[in-house]
C-alpha positions in Angstrom: -46.2 -10.4 92.1 -48.0 -11.5 89.0 -49.6 -14.9 88.8 -46.7 -17.4 87.9 -47.1 -19.3 84.6 -45.9 -22.7 83.6 -46.1 -24.2 80.4 -47.5 -27.6 79.3 -43.8 -28.8 78.9 -42.6 -27.9 82.4 -41.3 -24.4 82.0 -42.0 -21.2 83.8 -43.0 -18.8 81.4 -41.4 -15.4 80.7 -43.3 -12.4 81.5 -45.5 -11.1 78.8 -45.7 -7.6 77.4 -48.9 -5.9 78.9 -49.1 -3.4 76.0 -51.8 -4.4 73.7 -52.5 -3.1 70.2 -56.1 -3.3 68.8 -56.5 -5.9 66.0 -57.6 -3.2 63.4 -54.2 -1.4 64.7 -52.3 -5.1 64.2 -53.8 -5.4 60.6 -52.5 -2.0 59.6 -49.1 -2.4 61.3 -48.7 -5.9 59.7 -49.5 -4.3 56.1 -47.2 -1.3 56.6 -44.5 -4.1 57.5 -45.3 -7.1 55.2 -41.5 -8.4 55.2 -42.0 -8.7 58.9 -45.0 -11.2 58.9 -43.0 -13.9 59.7 -44.4 -17.1 61.8 -42.5 -18.0 64.5 -43.8 -21.3 66.1 -43.1 -22.4 69.7 -40.7 -25.6 69.8 -43.5 -27.6 71.2 -47.1 -26.6 69.9 -49.7 -27.9 72.4 -53.1 -26.6 73.3 -54.4 -29.7 75.1 -55.0 -29.5 78.9 -52.8 -32.0 80.8 -55.4 -34.7 82.1 -54.3 -34.7 85.7 -52.9 -32.5 88.6 -51.9 -35.4 90.6 -48.6 -34.5 92.4 -47.4 -31.9 90.1 -47.5 -28.8 92.3 -50.5 -27.2 89.8 -53.0 -26.8 92.6 -54.6 -23.3 92.8 -53.6 -22.8 89.0 -55.9 -22.4 85.8 -55.3 -23.7 82.3 -54.8 -20.8 79.7 -55.3 -22.2 76.3 -52.8 -21.6 73.7 -52.9 -19.4 70.9 -51.0 -16.5 68.7 -50.6 -12.8 68.4 -48.7 -10.3 66.8 -45.6 -9.1 68.6 -43.2 -6.0 67.7 -43.8 -2.6 66.1 -43.0 -0.8 62.9 -39.6 0.7 63.4 -38.5 3.7 62.0 -34.7 3.5 62.5 -34.7 5.2 65.8 -37.3 3.8 67.7 -41.4 3.0 66.8 -43.9 5.6 65.4 -46.3 3.6 68.0 -43.9 3.4 70.9 -41.4 5.9 70.7 -39.5 4.7 73.7 -39.2 1.2 72.3 -35.9 -0.2 71.3 -35.1 -0.9 67.7 -35.0 -4.7 68.5 -38.8 -4.3 69.2 -39.3 -5.2 65.6 -40.4 -6.4 63.1 -44.1 -7.3 63.7 -43.9 -11.2 63.7 -46.5 -13.9 64.5 -45.9 -15.9 67.8 -47.6 -18.8 68.7 -47.8 -19.6 72.6 -48.6 -23.0 74.0 -51.1 -23.4 76.5 -50.0 -23.2 80.1 -51.0 -23.3 83.9 -51.2 -20.0 85.8 -51.7 -19.1 89.2 -55.7 -18.4 89.6 -54.6 -15.2 91.9 -51.4 -13.3 92.3 -48.8 -14.5 95.1 -49.5 -12.7 98.3 -47.1 -11.3 100.8 -48.2 -14.1 103.1 -47.3 -17.0 100.4 -44.1 -15.5 99.7 -43.2 -15.0 103.4 -43.9 -18.6 103.9 -41.7 -19.3 100.9 -38.7 -17.5 102.3 -39.2 -18.8 106.0 -39.0 -22.3 104.3 -36.1 -21.7 101.9 -34.1 -19.1 103.3 -34.3 -17.2 100.0 -32.9 -13.8 99.5 -34.7 -11.7 96.5 -32.4 -9.8 94.3 -33.7 -6.4 95.7 -31.9 -7.6 99.2 -28.9 -8.4 97.7 -26.0 -5.9 97.5 -25.0 -5.0 93.6 -21.4 -5.7 93.1 -18.9 -3.8 90.9 -18.6 -6.6 88.6 -22.3 -6.2 88.0 -22.1 -2.7 87.7 -18.7 -1.6 86.7 -19.7 2.1 86.0 -22.1 2.8 89.1 -20.2 5.1 92.0 -19.4 2.9 95.0 -22.0 4.8 97.1 -24.8 3.5 94.7 -24.0 -0.1 95.2 -26.5 -0.5 97.8 -29.5 -3.2 98.0 -32.7 -1.5 96.9 -35.4 -1.1 94.5 -37.3 1.2 92.2 -40.4 2.8 93.8 -43.3 4.6 91.9 -42.8 8.4 92.5 -46.0 10.4 91.1 -45.2 13.9 90.0 -47.4 16.8 91.2 -47.3 18.2 87.3 -47.3 17.0 84.0 -44.2 15.7 82.7 -43.0 14.3 79.2 -43.4 10.4 78.9 -40.2 9.9 77.5 -38.2 9.4 80.5 -39.6 7.1 83.0 -36.9 8.4 85.6 -39.4 11.0 86.2 -41.9 8.9 88.2 -39.5 6.0 89.1 -37.0 6.7 91.8 -34.4 4.0 93.3 -34.9 3.9 97.2 -32.2 2.2 99.2 -33.7 -0.6 101.6 -36.7 -1.3 99.1 -37.7 -4.8 98.7 -40.5 -7.1 99.4 -40.6 -6.5 103.1 -40.6 -2.7 102.7 -42.1 -1.9 99.5 -41.9 1.7 100.0 -38.3 1.5 101.9 -37.1 1.4 104.9 -39.7 3.1 106.9 -42.6 0.7 105.2 -43.9 -2.5 106.0 -46.5 -5.3 105.5 -48.4 -4.8 108.5 -52.2 -5.2 107.2 -51.3 -6.3 103.8 -50.5 -9.9 104.3 -53.2 -10.4 101.5 -51.9 -8.0 99.1 -49.9 -9.1 96.2 -46.2 -9.4 97.0 -44.1 -6.5 94.9 -40.3 -5.6 94.3 -40.0 -9.2 93.0 -37.6 -9.9 89.9 -37.9 -12.6 87.7 -35.4 -14.9 89.2 -37.3 -14.4 92.5 -40.4 -15.6 90.8 -38.7 -18.7 89.2 -37.4 -19.6 92.5 -40.9 -19.3 93.9 
């Protein structure tokens, strides 16, 4: 699980996109899509590091200063010319201001997450059986607990279909990252995986 982030206002930060565009390309993209260069400001704009950590549960976290960046992509009506797999709601490009926030200094380990589960009895999303209400069009035989596992190919494949290298595995979860036959033996200090956003929020 990626390091958790908590904003200065006290809320859990949504995961941020890890796809970055070089500054020079940002300038070009903004120029090509001037009408989208809108400014969106966070509700509370604060870059000041809180003065105390006393009794607020932030031990082991580091302060990340606030700042701004260009979010989005130039859309061509059927996706993005920069990212063909992007959906149309990835545009337009706009400036986003992010408040300063606290983030874990390290990723959450299997050992740490196990302590949390033992203390709370929490059941992760991957361990819960999907329901017909959640996935009305899914065949009944597919409504089983599990998660997506990386399955590298032995040959080159087009990059427009991620199902070619990710596969749903029944019984895959944080305890069994690759499926029922896998476990965490010797991996207690590894980052916990197969964690959904609600799981991170609960942690």
